[in-house]
C-alpha positions as CSV (number, residue, x, y, z in Angstrom):
1,L,88.0,19.3,-26.1
2,Q,89.3,16.8,-23.6
3,K,86.7,18.0,-21.0
4,A,84.0,17.6,-23.6
5,I,85.1,14.1,-24.5
6,S,85.2,13.2,-20.7
7,V,81.7,14.5,-20.2
8,T,80.4,12.7,-23.2
9,V,82.0,9.4,-22.1
10,M,80.6,9.9,-18.6
11,G,77.2,10.5,-20.0
12,A,77.4,7.5,-22.2
13,V,78.3,5.3,-19.2
14,C,75.9,6.9,-16.6
15,L,72.8,7.1,-18.9
16,P,72.4,3.3,-19.4
17,A,73.1,2.8,-15.7
18,A,70.4,5.3,-14.8
19,I,68.0,3.7,-17.3
20,S,68.7,0.3,-15.9
21,V,68.1,1.4,-12.3
22,A,64.8,3.1,-13.4
23,S,63.7,0.0,-15.2
24,L,64.4,-2.3,-12.3
25,S,62.9,-0.1,-9.7
26,K,59.4,-1.0,-8.3
27,T,56.9,1.2,-6.5
28,V,55.4,-0.9,-3.7
29,T,52.3,0.0,-1.9
30,I,51.6,-1.8,1.4
31,T,48.1,-1.8,2.9
32,D,48.0,-3.0,6.5
33,G,44.5,-2.4,7.9
34,D,43.9,1.4,7.8
35,K,47.7,2.1,7.3
36,T,49.2,2.5,3.8
37,M,52.8,3.1,2.9
38,T,54.6,3.4,-0.4
39,I,58.3,2.7,-1.0
40,N,60.6,2.4,-4.1
41,T,62.9,-0.6,-4.2
42,M,65.0,-2.6,-6.7
43,N,64.6,-5.8,-4.7
44,P,61.3,-7.5,-5.7
45,D,61.4,-10.1,-3.0
46,T,58.3,-9.9,-0.7
47,N,60.2,-10.8,2.4
48,A,62.9,-8.2,1.7
49,I,60.2,-5.5,1.1
50,L,58.5,-6.4,4.4
51,E,61.9,-6.3,6.2
52,K,62.7,-2.9,4.7
53,T,59.4,-1.5,5.9
54,G,59.4,-3.2,9.3
55,V,56.1,-4.9,8.6
56,E,55.9,-8.2,10.5
57,L,53.3,-11.0,9.8
58,G,51.7,-12.9,12.7
59,K,51.2,-16.6,12.7
60,N,47.8,-16.6,10.9
61,D,48.1,-13.4,9.0
62,K,47.7,-13.5,5.2
63,L,49.5,-11.6,2.6
64,V,48.1,-10.8,-0.9
65,R,50.5,-9.5,-3.5
66,T,49.6,-8.3,-6.9
67,D,52.1,-7.1,-9.5
68,D,51.0,-5.0,-12.5
69,D,52.7,-5.2,-15.9
70,G,54.7,-2.2,-15.1
71,H,56.6,-1.2,-12.0
72,N,53.9,-1.3,-9.4
73,V,53.4,-3.9,-6.6
74,N,50.5,-3.9,-4.2
75,I,50.8,-5.9,-1.0
76,S,47.7,-6.2,1.3
77,I,48.1,-7.6,4.8
78,L,45.0,-9.4,6.2
79,R,45.5,-9.6,9.9
80,A,44.2,-12.7,11.7
81,F,41.5,-12.2,14.4
82,S,39.3,-14.3,16.6
83,V,35.5,-14.8,16.3
84,D,33.4,-16.7,18.8
85,V,30.4,-18.8,17.8
86,V,28.1,-19.5,20.7
87,D,25.6,-22.4,20.5
88,E,23.6,-23.6,23.5
89,G,26.2,-22.3,26.0
90,K,29.2,-23.8,24.1
91,T,31.7,-21.5,22.5
92,K,33.9,-22.2,19.6
93,T,36.7,-19.7,19.0
94,L,37.8,-19.5,15.4
95,T,40.5,-17.6,13.6
96,F,39.8,-15.6,10.4
97,N,41.4,-13.0,8.2
98,D,38.1,-12.0,6.5
99,G,34.8,-13.6,5.7
100,T,31.1,-13.5,6.7
101,V,28.9,-14.8,9.5
102,A,27.9,-17.6,7.1
103,D,31.7,-18.6,6.7
104,A,32.0,-18.6,10.5
105,L,28.9,-20.9,11.0
106,K,30.2,-23.2,8.3
107,A,33.7,-23.3,9.9
108,A,32.2,-24.1,13.3
109,G,30.2,-27.0,11.7
110,M,26.9,-25.4,12.7
111,T,23.7,-26.7,11.1
112,L,20.7,-24.4,11.6
113,S,17.0,-25.3,11.4
114,K,14.5,-23.0,9.8
115,K,13.4,-21.9,13.3
116,D,16.9,-21.1,14.7
117,T,18.1,-17.5,14.7
118,V,21.5,-16.0,14.6
119,S,22.6,-12.7,16.2
120,F,23.8,-11.3,12.8
121,S,22.6,-11.8,9.2
122,S,24.6,-14.4,7.3
123,N,26.2,-11.8,4.9
124,T,27.6,-9.6,7.8
125,E,31.3,-9.2,7.5
126,L,33.3,-10.7,10.3
127,E,35.1,-8.3,12.7
128,P,37.7,-8.9,15.4
129,D,36.3,-10.3,18.7
130,M,32.9,-10.7,17.2
131,E,30.5,-13.0,19.1
132,I,27.9,-14.8,17.0
133,K,25.1,-16.3,19.1
134,I,22.8,-19.0,17.8
135,A,19.3,-19.1,19.4
136,R,17.9,-22.6,19.0
137,W,14.1,-23.2,18.8
138,Y,12.3,-26.4,19.4
139,T,8.7,-27.6,18.8
140,V,7.0,-28.9,22.0
141,N,3.7,-30.8,22.1
142,L,1.4,-29.9,25.0
143,D,-1.7,-31.5,26.5
144,I,-3.3,-29.2,28.9
145,C,-6.5,-30.7,30.4
146,G,-7.1,-32.6,27.2
147,K,-6.4,-29.6,25.0
148,K,-3.6,-30.6,22.7
149,M,-1.3,-28.0,21.0
150,T,2.1,-27.6,19.4
151,K,4.3,-24.6,20.1
152,D,7.7,-23.4,19.0
153,V,9.9,-22.4,22.0
154,P,13.5,-21.2,22.5
155,A,15.9,-23.7,23.9
156,G,15.9,-23.9,27.6
157,T,14.6,-25.8,30.6
158,V,11.0,-27.0,31.2
159,A,10.5,-24.1,33.6
160,E,11.8,-21.6,31.0
161,T,9.5,-23.1,28.4
162,L,6.5,-22.9,30.7
163,D,7.4,-19.3,31.5
164,F,7.8,-18.4,27.8
165,L,4.4,-19.9,27.1
166,N,2.9,-18.0,30.1
167,I,1.7,-21.3,31.7
168,T,1.5,-21.4,35.4
169,L,1.4,-24.8,37.1
170,G,-1.1,-25.3,39.9
171,K,-0.4,-27.2,43.1
172,N,-1.8,-30.4,41.8
173,D,-0.6,-30.2,38.2
174,V,1.7,-32.9,36.9
175,L,4.4,-32.7,34.2
176,C,5.1,-35.9,32.2
């Protein structure tokens, strides 16, 4: 009888403790690029979770945490990466965690004309070490032996413009 009472008392003490532990426990899923890990923890602090899993954040990395109503936590790590925007030989290097080419052009302060072209469509997702090139186009007015015309040409020197338009200067021709 004494053993039965001891077992009953132990059960009465341990059962609430077990229930408390289960109710405080969280299942945490961490997604870091293409790596995913899941842990169970009673400490809901994000920094403690990262320390426990050995995940370190870089200077410009972003963390997105979502908690559901139950016992699940999702942590996504968005690693920072560089993107170059090249415009007329000048490069601006920008740091992103995500976004599109349109976001990079906006962040670089680029204004495009209707004639300008970009090496990627505006809704292309940014990738690490991406190089976005802008090709500027200009309108030139020509007067060749009294024949006037207007042409759109890519940015460049006068010699490159003449070459693009397949215009060859003669020995006595004059540019003005």
